[in-house]
VEXRO-911298 format. One record per residue: residue number from 0; residue in three letters; x, y, z of N, C-alpha, C in turn. Coordinates in Angstrom, 3 decimals. Last residue first. Example, Ala and Ser with C-alpha at 12.3 -4.5 7.8 and 13.67 -1.06 7.14 Angstrom:
# residues 2
1,Ser,12.850,-2.250,7.080,13.670,-1.060,7.140,12.900,0.030,7.870
0,Ala,13.190,-5.690,7.800,12.300,-4.500,7.800,13.200,-3.300,7.800
//
This chain:
# residues 287
286,Asp,21.087,-1.334,2.530,21.950,-0.152,2.672,23.359,-0.443,2.151
285,Phe,19.496,-3.544,2.562,19.608,-2.835,1.295,20.525,-1.626,1.363
284,Glu,19.364,-4.518,5.098,19.750,-5.466,4.053,20.005,-4.780,2.714
283,Lys,18.363,-2.356,6.533,19.766,-2.730,6.685,20.248,-3.651,5.561
282,Phe,16.592,0.050,6.243,16.510,-1.193,5.486,17.939,-1.750,5.441
281,Arg,15.656,1.687,9.256,16.653,1.434,8.207,16.374,0.093,7.542
280,Val,13.721,4.085,10.798,13.724,2.718,10.265,14.724,2.620,9.123
279,Gly,13.213,6.607,11.668,14.176,5.822,12.425,14.269,4.388,11.961
278,Thr,11.600,8.369,10.332,10.971,7.207,10.968,11.918,6.448,11.886
277,Leu,13.349,10.394,9.447,12.094,10.749,10.117,11.508,9.579,10.887
276,Glu,15.476,8.986,8.238,15.731,9.886,9.362,14.455,10.183,10.146
275,Thr,14.113,7.632,6.202,14.870,6.882,7.208,15.100,7.736,8.452
274,Ser,13.197,9.794,4.734,12.227,8.897,5.361,12.888,8.056,6.450
273,Val,15.615,10.834,3.805,14.786,11.634,4.695,13.785,10.756,5.433
272,Gln,16.442,8.675,2.160,17.277,9.133,3.276,16.450,9.914,4.289
271,Trp,14.318,8.589,0.323,14.652,7.413,1.131,15.453,7.832,2.364
270,Leu,14.530,11.091,-0.869,13.322,10.752,-0.114,13.594,9.573,0.812
269,Arg,16.998,10.736,-2.131,16.852,11.746,-1.078,15.621,11.461,-0.216
268,Arg,16.402,8.723,-3.953,17.426,8.492,-2.930,17.300,9.494,-1.794
267,Ala,14.459,10.011,-5.514,14.116,8.813,-4.751,15.121,8.550,-3.641
266,Val,15.924,12.032,-6.717,14.848,12.393,-5.796,14.491,11.206,-4.918
265,Gln,17.643,10.357,-8.244,18.188,11.319,-7.280,17.136,11.713,-6.250
264,Glu,15.965,8.991,-9.931,16.678,8.231,-8.905,17.253,9.157,-7.850
263,Ser,12.898,9.849,-11.138,14.191,10.414,-10.763,14.840,9.603,-9.640
262,Arg,10.358,9.089,-11.713,11.432,8.261,-12.278,12.820,8.734,-11.854
261,Ala,8.836,11.074,-10.611,8.747,9.743,-10.011,9.855,8.825,-10.506
260,Thr,9.385,13.148,-12.395,9.882,13.220,-11.023,9.882,11.851,-10.374
259,Arg,8.038,12.214,-14.683,9.488,12.409,-14.724,10.077,12.455,-13.310
258,Ser,5.584,9.703,-13.771,6.011,11.050,-14.131,7.533,11.150,-14.101
257,Pro,5.423,6.325,-15.084,5.472,7.307,-13.998,5.911,8.677,-14.514
256,Thr,3.296,4.824,-17.297,4.603,5.483,-17.230,4.587,6.501,-16.107
255,Leu,1.678,1.654,-16.769,1.678,3.107,-16.853,3.102,3.640,-16.778
254,Leu,0.319,-1.166,-18.214,1.499,-0.622,-17.564,1.555,0.878,-17.828
253,Lys,-3.048,-2.146,-17.529,-2.057,-1.570,-18.431,-0.870,-1.066,-17.624
252,Leu,-5.197,-3.132,-16.171,-3.920,-3.834,-16.042,-2.901,-3.377,-17.073
251,Arg,-7.366,-1.634,-15.991,-7.315,-2.506,-17.160,-5.974,-3.229,-17.249
250,Pro,-5.369,0.727,-14.132,-6.652,0.132,-14.491,-6.548,-0.601,-15.827
249,Gly,-1.791,-0.111,-13.882,-2.974,0.724,-13.758,-4.261,-0.004,-14.056
248,Val,1.338,-0.638,-12.473,0.168,-1.267,-13.073,-1.072,-0.416,-12.823
247,Phe,4.507,-0.295,-12.982,3.440,0.552,-12.452,2.168,0.125,-13.165
246,Glu,7.457,-2.210,-12.053,6.363,-1.842,-12.963,5.314,-1.035,-12.214
245,Gly,9.366,-3.080,-10.314,9.512,-1.728,-10.836,8.431,-1.323,-11.809
244,Gly,9.518,-6.504,-11.302,9.686,-5.477,-10.300,9.900,-4.124,-10.951
243,Arg,7.058,-7.883,-13.450,8.447,-7.520,-13.186,8.495,-6.443,-12.112
242,Ile,4.804,-10.617,-13.844,5.091,-9.272,-13.339,6.586,-9.078,-13.116
241,Gly,4.003,-13.140,-14.591,4.830,-12.380,-15.525,5.208,-10.990,-15.064
240,Pro,2.318,-14.252,-12.616,3.682,-14.770,-12.780,4.574,-13.908,-13.659
239,Ala,0.444,-12.286,-10.324,0.650,-12.703,-11.716,2.093,-13.150,-11.929
238,Thr,0.228,-11.313,-7.658,0.221,-12.753,-7.925,0.543,-13.179,-9.344
237,Ala,0.289,-8.551,-7.282,0.654,-9.417,-6.163,0.872,-10.864,-6.564
236,Ala,-0.666,-7.409,-9.586,0.718,-7.130,-9.196,1.200,-8.105,-8.129
235,Tyr,-3.303,-8.386,-9.396,-2.446,-8.760,-10.529,-0.981,-8.570,-10.158
234,Leu,-4.153,-7.090,-7.097,-4.134,-8.555,-7.131,-3.247,-9.064,-8.262
233,Ser,-3.934,-4.403,-7.905,-3.185,-4.894,-6.747,-3.067,-6.412,-6.783
232,Pro,-5.718,-4.281,-10.134,-4.283,-4.019,-10.298,-3.441,-4.548,-9.139
231,Arg,-8.237,-5.037,-8.777,-7.584,-5.876,-9.791,-6.110,-5.559,-10.002
230,Ala,-9.466,-3.251,-7.102,-8.513,-4.181,-6.498,-7.749,-4.994,-7.539
229,Gly,-11.288,-1.934,-8.663,-10.131,-1.193,-8.197,-9.058,-2.082,-7.591
228,Ala,-13.199,-3.931,-8.896,-12.438,-3.542,-10.084,-11.185,-2.784,-9.690
227,Ala,-14.118,-3.911,-6.267,-13.502,-5.128,-6.797,-12.678,-4.819,-8.042
226,Ala,-15.223,-1.336,-6.042,-14.038,-1.682,-5.270,-13.349,-2.918,-5.821
225,Gly,-17.535,-0.489,-7.226,-16.351,-0.540,-8.072,-15.104,-0.997,-7.338
224,Lys,-19.283,-0.446,-5.177,-19.531,-1.432,-6.222,-18.314,-1.565,-7.140
223,Leu,-18.361,1.770,-3.796,-18.066,0.450,-3.259,-18.321,-0.642,-4.285
222,Phe,-19.398,3.864,-5.339,-17.956,3.664,-5.266,-17.628,2.257,-4.794
221,Val,-22.128,3.498,-4.831,-21.631,3.422,-6.210,-20.136,3.143,-6.213
220,Gly,-22.291,3.945,-2.101,-22.594,2.625,-2.634,-22.091,2.447,-4.050
219,Leu,-21.760,6.684,-1.941,-20.770,5.731,-1.463,-21.016,4.340,-2.020
218,Leu,-23.609,8.571,-2.545,-22.885,7.981,-3.674,-21.928,6.876,-3.243
217,Phe,-24.475,9.587,-0.187,-25.372,8.654,-0.870,-24.702,7.983,-2.063
216,Gln,-22.613,11.494,0.524,-22.477,10.167,1.093,-23.356,9.141,0.378
215,Leu,-22.378,14.103,-0.133,-22.451,13.154,-1.251,-22.369,11.712,-0.767
214,Pro,-21.979,15.526,2.158,-23.326,15.524,1.611,-23.474,14.583,0.418
213,Gly,-19.179,13.508,2.797,-20.075,14.509,3.348,-21.459,14.427,2.739
212,Leu,-17.113,11.864,1.971,-18.012,12.413,0.961,-18.991,13.454,1.487
211,Lys,-13.813,11.537,2.375,-15.016,11.770,3.161,-16.010,12.522,2.283
210,Ile,-12.165,9.239,0.259,-12.537,10.621,0.553,-13.784,10.650,1.423
209,Ile,-11.784,6.705,-0.489,-11.062,7.121,0.710,-11.460,8.528,1.128
208,Asn,-13.062,6.332,-2.862,-13.829,5.981,-1.669,-13.054,6.261,-0.393
207,Thr,-11.396,6.815,-4.940,-12.011,7.982,-4.321,-12.879,7.608,-3.132
206,Ala,-10.519,4.521,-6.143,-9.755,4.961,-4.967,-10.408,6.144,-4.280
205,Thr,-11.926,4.234,-8.446,-12.483,3.585,-7.262,-11.750,4.020,-6.003
204,Thr,-10.452,5.301,-10.498,-11.345,6.199,-9.757,-11.980,5.541,-8.548
203,Gly,-7.367,3.407,-10.144,-8.405,4.093,-10.893,-9.332,4.869,-9.970
202,Pro,-5.209,2.230,-8.843,-6.474,1.498,-8.932,-7.539,2.155,-9.785
201,His,-1.976,1.747,-9.657,-2.961,2.840,-9.648,-4.318,2.180,-9.849
200,Thr,0.937,0.339,-8.067,-0.327,0.258,-8.788,-1.102,1.569,-8.690
199,Ala,4.256,-1.071,-8.121,3.314,-0.003,-7.778,2.046,-0.149,-8.604
198,Val,6.294,-3.605,-6.745,5.430,-3.169,-7.840,4.482,-2.092,-7.325
197,Ser,9.139,-5.389,-6.143,8.379,-4.235,-5.680,7.611,-3.672,-6.869
196,Leu,10.300,-8.547,-5.304,9.702,-7.732,-6.353,8.891,-6.614,-5.713
195,Leu,13.247,-10.139,-4.186,12.050,-9.368,-3.858,11.597,-8.548,-5.059
194,Gly,15.516,-11.619,-4.409,14.437,-11.912,-5.348,13.170,-11.129,-5.080
193,Thr,18.625,-9.758,-4.202,17.494,-10.501,-3.639,16.446,-10.754,-4.719
192,Gly,20.867,-8.189,-4.700,20.824,-9.552,-5.212,19.711,-10.398,-4.633
191,Ala,21.021,-5.565,-4.140,21.365,-6.468,-3.044,21.311,-7.934,-3.478
190,Arg,20.059,-4.475,-6.475,21.472,-4.280,-6.145,21.931,-5.229,-5.049
189,Glu,17.346,-5.232,-6.211,18.169,-5.785,-7.284,19.655,-5.648,-6.977
188,Ala,16.564,-3.695,-4.040,16.429,-5.149,-3.976,17.300,-5.813,-5.030
187,Arg,16.961,-1.140,-5.057,17.801,-1.601,-3.953,17.737,-3.118,-3.802
186,Arg,14.987,-1.054,-7.045,16.390,-0.845,-7.397,17.310,-1.390,-6.303
185,Gln,12.676,-1.435,-5.477,13.069,-2.428,-6.477,14.539,-2.285,-6.853
184,Leu,12.704,0.916,-3.970,12.768,-0.379,-3.294,13.191,-1.472,-4.263
183,Glu,12.310,2.800,-5.959,13.620,2.734,-5.302,13.795,1.415,-4.545
182,Leu,9.631,2.265,-6.588,10.663,2.103,-7.621,12.059,2.008,-7.002
181,Ala,8.343,2.814,-4.138,8.202,1.498,-4.775,9.308,1.255,-5.797
180,Phe,9.067,5.540,-3.702,9.484,4.483,-2.781,9.440,3.113,-3.445
179,Leu,7.783,6.831,-5.810,9.238,6.938,-5.667,9.772,5.810,-4.785
178,Leu,5.147,6.180,-5.063,5.720,5.668,-6.310,7.241,5.736,-6.295
177,Asn,4.793,7.498,-2.613,4.543,6.062,-2.738,5.249,5.480,-3.954
176,Ala,5.307,10.146,-3.398,6.231,9.480,-2.477,6.045,7.968,-2.523
175,Leu,3.036,10.544,-4.935,4.344,10.621,-5.570,5.374,9.915,-4.694
174,Lys,1.175,10.415,-2.896,1.157,9.359,-3.914,2.438,9.362,-4.742
173,Ser,1.792,12.737,-1.497,1.921,11.449,-0.812,1.939,10.293,-1.812
172,Arg,1.233,14.664,-3.458,2.589,14.529,-2.939,2.784,13.170,-2.278
171,Gly,-1.518,14.347,-3.722,-0.647,14.030,-4.846,0.794,13.852,-4.416
170,Tyr,-2.265,15.306,-1.190,-2.542,13.916,-1.565,-1.630,13.488,-2.711
169,Ala,-1.483,17.938,-1.428,-0.873,17.113,-0.384,-1.086,15.630,-0.675
168,Ser,-3.171,18.734,-3.470,-1.729,18.754,-3.717,-0.991,17.917,-2.678
167,Phe,-5.645,18.504,-2.192,-5.327,17.633,-3.324,-3.831,17.595,-3.594
166,Arg,-5.413,20.387,-0.058,-5.836,18.998,0.175,-5.411,18.077,-0.960
165,Gly,-2.611,22.379,0.537,-3.774,22.135,-0.306,-4.146,20.669,-0.196
164,Tyr,-0.812,24.705,2.400,-1.397,23.362,2.370,-2.609,23.331,1.447
163,Gly,2.131,26.327,3.250,0.985,26.296,2.347,0.479,24.874,2.203
162,Arg,4.127,26.064,4.989,4.106,27.313,4.217,2.935,27.354,3.224
161,Glu,3.944,23.578,6.043,3.584,24.682,6.923,3.521,26.008,6.181
160,Leu,4.432,20.986,5.148,3.524,21.877,4.406,3.037,23.024,5.283
159,Gly,6.366,19.423,6.156,5.174,19.593,6.977,4.117,20.450,6.325
158,Leu,8.412,19.672,4.390,7.647,18.431,4.336,6.399,18.481,5.213
157,Asp,10.099,21.775,3.343,8.784,22.037,3.935,7.911,20.783,3.846
156,Thr,12.364,21.063,2.081,12.521,22.071,3.127,11.199,22.379,3.827
155,Phe,11.654,19.389,0.093,12.263,18.775,1.264,12.532,19.784,2.376
154,Asp,8.924,19.284,-1.635,9.810,20.336,-1.154,10.407,19.820,0.154
153,Leu,7.598,17.620,-4.232,8.296,17.381,-2.976,9.241,18.533,-2.674
152,Arg,4.404,17.487,-5.671,5.683,18.185,-5.621,6.303,17.949,-4.247
151,Gly,2.004,15.871,-7.774,2.728,15.987,-6.513,4.046,16.720,-6.670
150,Val,0.740,15.303,-10.036,0.598,16.692,-9.574,1.387,16.925,-8.289
149,Ser,1.217,12.614,-10.371,1.781,13.524,-11.374,1.644,14.991,-10.974
148,His,-0.191,11.183,-8.561,1.217,11.443,-8.244,1.805,12.500,-9.177
147,Ala,-2.630,10.555,-9.503,-2.510,11.867,-8.864,-1.069,12.179,-8.486
146,Asp,-2.568,7.972,-10.175,-2.142,8.893,-11.225,-2.059,10.324,-10.688
145,Ser,-1.136,6.326,-7.298,-2.265,6.915,-8.018,-1.726,7.752,-9.167
144,Ser,-0.300,3.454,-5.410,-0.076,4.872,-5.671,-1.317,5.413,-6.387
143,Val,0.208,0.826,-3.360,-0.847,1.497,-4.115,-0.540,2.992,-4.202
142,Thr,2.654,-1.556,-3.667,2.346,-0.262,-3.065,1.350,0.481,-3.945
141,Val,3.603,-4.749,-2.852,2.751,-3.977,-3.759,2.373,-2.686,-3.048
140,Val,6.229,-6.871,-2.696,5.654,-5.708,-2.024,4.889,-4.924,-3.079
139,Arg,6.960,-10.341,-2.423,6.526,-9.182,-3.207,6.004,-8.098,-2.277
138,Pro,9.187,-13.190,-2.346,8.486,-12.067,-1.712,8.104,-10.967,-2.696
137,Ala,9.546,-16.176,-2.503,9.285,-15.266,-3.626,8.526,-14.039,-3.121
136,Pro,10.256,-17.406,-0.042,10.845,-17.852,-1.303,10.652,-16.896,-2.474
135,Ala,11.152,-15.266,2.757,10.160,-15.961,1.942,10.770,-16.353,0.597
134,Ala,13.005,-13.683,3.893,13.058,-15.096,4.264,12.064,-15.929,3.462
133,Leu,12.295,-11.191,3.126,13.435,-11.783,2.440,13.629,-13.249,2.807
132,Leu,10.204,-10.707,4.952,9.932,-10.814,3.521,11.066,-11.543,2.807
131,Lys,11.670,-10.516,7.283,10.709,-11.619,7.137,10.314,-11.804,5.679
130,Pro,13.195,-8.192,6.842,13.861,-9.476,7.094,12.923,-10.678,6.905
129,Leu,11.015,-6.236,6.395,11.923,-6.683,5.336,12.644,-7.995,5.646
128,Leu,9.411,-5.084,8.247,9.054,-6.439,7.817,10.051,-7.029,6.824
127,Leu,10.543,-2.587,8.481,10.511,-3.438,9.666,10.172,-4.889,9.317
126,Gly,10.124,-1.567,5.896,11.472,-1.752,6.417,11.517,-2.694,7.604
125,Thr,7.319,-1.493,5.801,8.069,-2.322,4.858,9.476,-2.596,5.377
124,Leu,6.769,0.368,7.852,6.247,-0.997,7.915,7.049,-1.928,7.007
123,Ala,8.011,2.710,6.891,8.455,2.081,8.129,8.005,0.631,8.211
122,Phe,6.481,3.118,4.550,7.934,2.999,4.472,8.455,2.266,5.705
121,His,3.940,3.421,5.661,4.231,2.250,4.842,5.726,2.037,4.651
120,Gly,4.311,5.848,7.037,3.845,4.653,7.739,4.163,3.384,6.975
119,Leu,5.089,7.579,4.932,6.018,7.247,6.011,5.598,6.003,6.785
118,His,2.704,7.527,3.037,4.091,7.172,2.725,4.897,6.710,3.935
117,Asn,0.191,7.788,4.295,0.304,7.141,2.985,1.728,6.707,2.662
116,Val,0.776,9.055,6.814,0.062,7.776,6.706,0.379,7.073,5.396
115,Gly,2.355,11.344,6.163,2.702,10.450,7.258,2.064,9.089,7.146
114,Phe,1.016,12.612,4.097,2.378,12.134,3.861,2.760,11.091,4.914
113,Gln,-1.347,13.198,5.517,-1.394,12.399,4.283,-0.021,11.819,3.942
112,Met,-0.395,14.652,7.886,-1.126,13.388,7.951,-1.089,12.566,6.659
111,Glu,2.846,15.706,8.679,1.613,16.027,7.943,0.908,14.712,7.634
110,Phe,3.981,14.382,11.829,4.106,14.509,10.380,2.772,14.961,9.780
109,Gly,3.919,13.829,14.575,4.103,15.202,14.134,4.301,15.405,12.644
108,Asp,3.261,11.381,15.511,4.684,11.698,15.515,4.981,13.076,14.933
107,Arg,0.578,11.231,15.064,1.028,11.242,16.460,2.491,11.659,16.560
106,Thr,0.129,13.513,12.283,0.154,12.197,12.900,0.622,12.333,14.344
105,Glu,-1.965,16.371,11.740,-0.661,15.766,11.959,-0.813,14.399,12.600
104,Gln,-3.853,17.961,9.095,-3.726,17.363,10.418,-2.314,16.809,10.546
103,Arg,-5.724,19.883,6.893,-4.402,19.604,7.436,-4.486,19.091,8.868
102,Ala,-8.499,18.008,5.572,-7.934,19.237,6.129,-6.609,18.905,6.808
101,Ile,-7.940,15.575,2.931,-8.445,15.986,4.241,-7.861,17.346,4.624
100,Met,-7.332,13.994,0.628,-8.062,15.258,0.536,-8.702,15.679,1.853
99,Gly,-7.123,10.667,1.965,-6.990,11.656,0.918,-7.861,12.877,1.096
98,Ile,-5.308,7.766,3.008,-6.296,8.808,3.258,-6.088,9.888,2.212
97,Gly,-4.815,4.189,2.804,-4.542,5.575,2.441,-5.659,6.502,2.852
96,Ala,-3.456,0.903,2.399,-4.203,1.904,3.164,-3.845,3.316,2.730
95,Asn,-1.671,-0.788,0.988,-2.904,-0.328,0.359,-3.564,0.847,1.075
94,Asn,0.764,-2.604,0.485,0.679,-1.283,1.113,-0.488,-0.535,0.476
93,Val,0.923,-5.840,0.933,0.185,-4.914,0.077,-0.007,-3.615,0.853
92,Leu,3.313,-8.279,0.957,2.869,-7.084,1.664,2.184,-6.174,0.665
91,Leu,3.888,-11.693,1.163,3.333,-10.614,0.352,2.869,-9.489,1.253
90,Asp,4.942,-13.286,3.080,5.391,-13.485,1.702,5.008,-12.311,0.821
89,Val,5.862,-13.306,6.422,5.110,-12.604,5.377,5.766,-12.864,4.021
88,Ala,5.644,-14.128,9.901,6.119,-14.419,8.545,5.274,-13.633,7.556
87,Asp,4.893,-12.912,12.314,5.840,-14.027,12.318,6.420,-14.318,10.942
86,Thr,4.500,-9.837,13.819,4.297,-10.566,12.559,5.348,-11.656,12.438
85,Ala,5.108,-8.294,15.962,4.209,-9.418,16.202,3.949,-10.255,14.949
84,Ala,6.636,-6.278,14.891,7.268,-7.187,15.848,6.426,-8.433,16.079
83,Ala,4.733,-4.917,13.364,5.814,-5.632,12.694,6.469,-6.644,13.630
82,Phe,3.108,-3.809,15.404,2.552,-4.722,14.410,3.657,-5.558,13.775
81,Glu,4.929,-2.161,16.737,4.270,-3.261,17.450,3.720,-4.291,16.466
80,Arg,5.553,-0.334,14.701,6.597,-1.192,15.271,5.998,-2.388,16.001
79,Val,3.076,0.881,14.326,3.726,0.178,13.206,4.784,-0.785,13.731
78,Ser,2.722,2.047,16.820,1.795,0.997,16.385,2.398,0.191,15.237
77,Ser,4.730,3.939,16.695,4.817,2.910,17.734,3.878,1.751,17.397
76,Leu,3.866,5.610,14.647,4.990,4.712,14.385,5.166,3.661,15.461
75,Asp,0.811,6.293,13.596,1.494,6.155,14.878,2.623,5.144,14.690
74,Ala,-0.637,6.102,11.369,-0.383,7.464,11.842,0.361,7.469,13.164
73,Leu,-1.233,3.498,10.980,-0.096,4.026,10.231,0.235,5.471,10.601
72,Asp,-2.078,1.189,13.142,-2.358,2.612,12.929,-1.133,3.228,12.271
71,Leu,-3.388,-1.948,13.233,-2.262,-1.177,12.719,-2.727,0.246,12.481
70,Arg,-4.465,-5.022,14.613,-4.535,-3.568,14.620,-3.241,-2.945,14.115
69,Arg,-5.510,-7.686,12.625,-4.531,-7.182,13.576,-4.501,-5.665,13.471
68,Tyr,-7.632,-10.414,11.839,-7.457,-8.967,11.961,-6.357,-8.678,12.961
67,Glu,-7.309,-13.146,9.523,-7.310,-12.591,10.871,-7.132,-11.086,10.813
66,Val,-7.933,-16.165,7.834,-7.949,-14.707,7.802,-8.058,-14.191,9.223
65,Arg,-8.260,-18.717,6.041,-7.301,-18.352,7.087,-7.134,-16.831,7.051
64,Ala,-11.589,-19.934,5.526,-10.441,-19.118,5.107,-9.552,-18.812,6.306
63,Gly,-13.883,-21.228,6.227,-12.625,-21.911,6.462,-11.389,-21.134,6.044
62,Pro,-15.837,-19.822,3.653,-15.789,-20.571,4.915,-14.465,-21.324,5.054
61,Val,-15.984,-17.149,2.175,-14.974,-18.203,2.027,-14.871,-18.941,3.359
60,Gln,-18.099,-15.562,2.933,-17.929,-15.867,1.517,-16.944,-17.002,1.270
59,Arg,-17.812,-15.443,5.670,-19.124,-15.800,5.117,-18.998,-16.214,3.654
58,Leu,-15.212,-14.560,5.877,-15.506,-15.937,6.269,-16.888,-16.380,5.782
57,Ile,-15.524,-11.896,5.108,-14.727,-12.796,4.269,-15.060,-14.248,4.590
56,Gly,-17.089,-10.954,7.251,-17.607,-10.914,5.892,-16.852,-11.850,4.958
55,Ala,-15.341,-11.271,9.411,-16.596,-12.032,9.385,-17.173,-12.071,7.973
54,Val,-13.370,-9.410,8.670,-13.034,-10.828,8.807,-14.294,-11.680,8.705
53,Ala,-14.903,-7.064,8.795,-14.313,-7.486,7.526,-13.944,-8.959,7.555
52,Glu,-15.522,-6.939,11.505,-16.610,-7.071,10.532,-16.077,-7.555,9.188
51,Gly,-12.956,-6.551,12.543,-13.699,-7.772,12.867,-14.843,-8.014,11.899
50,Gly,-12.450,-4.011,11.494,-11.606,-5.137,11.120,-12.299,-6.461,11.386
49,Arg,-14.331,-2.494,12.790,-14.463,-2.656,11.341,-13.591,-3.807,10.845
48,Glu,-13.307,-2.843,15.452,-14.694,-3.148,15.116,-14.852,-3.400,13.619
47,Pro,-10.635,-1.979,15.343,-10.947,-3.382,15.643,-12.371,-3.763,15.249
46,Ser,-9.235,0.163,13.035,-10.442,-0.050,13.827,-10.692,-1.537,14.093
45,Arg,-6.873,0.085,11.433,-6.894,0.808,12.706,-8.056,0.417,13.607
44,Ala,-5.523,-2.950,10.021,-6.319,-1.732,9.979,-6.429,-1.146,11.377
43,Ala,-4.752,-5.695,8.215,-4.123,-4.686,9.071,-4.898,-3.384,8.937
42,Leu,-5.437,-8.910,8.003,-6.084,-7.637,7.718,-5.554,-6.613,8.707
41,Val,-3.610,-11.431,6.720,-3.685,-10.573,7.898,-4.269,-9.237,7.467
40,Val,-4.299,-14.545,5.378,-4.345,-13.103,5.167,-4.503,-12.377,6.497
39,Arg,-3.011,-17.265,3.778,-3.328,-16.769,5.111,-3.232,-15.256,5.016
38,Ala,-4.359,-18.131,0.592,-3.372,-17.454,1.427,-3.904,-17.263,2.845
37,Gly,-6.364,-19.266,-1.041,-5.616,-20.106,-0.119,-4.603,-19.429,0.773
36,His,-8.016,-17.741,-2.553,-7.036,-18.566,-3.264,-6.031,-19.229,-2.325
35,Arg,-9.443,-16.309,-0.727,-10.168,-17.280,-1.559,-9.207,-18.236,-2.267
34,Ala,-7.485,-14.559,0.189,-7.966,-15.635,1.062,-8.675,-16.716,0.262
33,Leu,-7.304,-12.925,-2.048,-6.109,-13.628,-1.580,-6.505,-14.794,-0.690
32,Glu,-9.919,-11.955,-2.119,-9.451,-12.825,-3.197,-8.174,-13.571,-2.813
31,Leu,-10.015,-10.454,0.329,-10.963,-11.530,0.036,-10.418,-12.491,-1.011
30,Ala,-8.047,-8.482,0.034,-7.897,-9.518,1.064,-8.795,-10.716,0.777
29,Thr,-9.284,-7.073,-2.077,-7.923,-7.596,-2.216,-7.703,-8.734,-1.225
28,Pro,-11.717,-6.298,-0.998,-11.712,-7.325,-2.041,-10.315,-7.878,-2.325
27,Leu,-10.448,-4.474,0.979,-11.298,-5.603,1.351,-11.384,-6.654,0.247
26,Gly,-9.053,-2.475,-0.359,-8.322,-3.414,0.476,-9.132,-4.639,0.818
25,Ile,-10.761,-0.772,-1.570,-10.196,-1.818,-2.417,-9.388,-2.829,-1.605
24,Gly,-12.924,-0.321,1.282,-12.386,0.126,0.004,-11.825,-1.022,-0.811
23,Ser,-11.873,-2.095,4.324,-12.815,-1.353,3.483,-12.166,-1.022,2.151
22,Asn,-9.947,-3.430,5.714,-11.299,-3.508,6.240,-12.323,-2.793,5.371
21,Ala,-7.330,-3.154,4.998,-8.079,-4.261,4.389,-9.513,-4.359,4.878
20,Gly,-5.162,-1.486,5.464,-6.441,-0.899,5.074,-7.375,-1.928,4.481
19,Thr,-2.708,-3.771,4.226,-3.079,-2.641,5.071,-4.370,-2.016,4.543
18,Val,-2.253,-7.127,4.286,-2.898,-6.082,3.491,-3.282,-4.945,4.421
17,Val,-0.037,-9.728,4.059,-0.462,-8.632,4.921,-1.017,-7.539,4.024
16,Ala,-0.086,-13.210,3.547,-0.200,-11.877,2.969,-0.653,-10.896,4.040
15,Thr,1.663,-16.194,3.335,1.037,-15.233,4.239,1.072,-13.856,3.592
14,Thr,1.234,-19.453,1.855,1.780,-18.096,1.870,1.000,-17.223,2.850
13,Gly,-0.092,-21.838,1.807,1.254,-21.823,2.374,1.902,-20.456,2.407
12,Thr,-1.847,-21.333,-1.183,-1.729,-22.088,0.061,-0.280,-22.107,0.532
11,Leu,-2.468,-20.087,-3.504,-1.575,-19.376,-2.593,-1.424,-20.081,-1.250
10,Asp,-2.809,-20.934,-6.815,-3.059,-21.408,-5.457,-2.016,-20.786,-4.534
9,Pro,-3.010,-17.939,-8.899,-2.553,-19.288,-8.552,-2.997,-19.676,-7.144
8,Met,-5.679,-16.241,-10.612,-4.680,-16.280,-9.555,-4.282,-17.716,-9.221
7,Ser,-7.744,-16.077,-12.346,-6.461,-16.524,-12.900,-5.382,-16.674,-11.829
6,Asp,-9.799,-14.903,-11.059,-9.881,-16.359,-11.215,-8.580,-16.936,-11.765
5,Pro,-9.224,-12.196,-11.349,-8.843,-12.862,-10.095,-8.952,-14.381,-10.162
4,Thr,-8.071,-12.182,-14.794,-9.068,-11.887,-13.771,-8.602,-12.531,-12.470
3,Trp,-6.634,-11.216,-17.902,-6.450,-11.706,-16.540,-7.605,-11.265,-15.650
2,Ser,-6.550,-10.331,-20.413,-7.780,-11.031,-20.038,-7.708,-11.559,-18.615
1,Thr,-5.191,-7.009,-20.662,-5.058,-8.450,-20.528,-6.384,-9.049,-20.115
0,Met,-4.208,-4.296,-22.732,-5.175,-4.883,-21.803,-5.021,-6.385,-21.803
//
């Protein structure tokens, strides 16, 4: 455990951060603290109304902050492409947005929703922003995974989960894909001789605020109170000077050990290839 807190963050003036899902959950305090420390922060989220409310909330706490909302729907690859094309510069990308434990649905492009949003959308976004990231002096990509990755299983012959769907198993699969992607991104960045750092995080139980609580909605306030704590791993991974690429940062900022499958370079390479084929996005600088 480290004594690091968001107050330990360096001055981020002159840097641009993109945070997906920054209008709620742990994405909001992540964006808030980055803005508080001087970064220009782009809040990437699907809802303009909630995005605007998030911007207003940050400005109330940090008057004069450089913060803006831009629409991004990770369930629609055309939206991902539009967002990336309109992004002028980025030093830090926080792949934070996620959905969990929902009934089976499909994205606009026909992918199983949890895999499509949590992994494929972020895979495409990262690849499309890669040239701009590599133009930055010290680029980082932080991808929010979960300890639920350990229950995930990847069947490349049934990525649509048409032969059987479970809400939690599908979520675990998407978080496994997040972790495989983050670790493979670091390996490719190193082989290409770039300075990009790719770090994965597990925020802890605060991540359950992505779940539709239904009759337990009254508990939402409890989860939201923990959002700042859930954001600590992301903020640490995004800004701490001693971070190494390929690390998996968990609650209390402890380094976690990924599951055996998550550490498999063979599985990671196959997932990368399949993700490239499904999204049509190539990481040309790393191929």
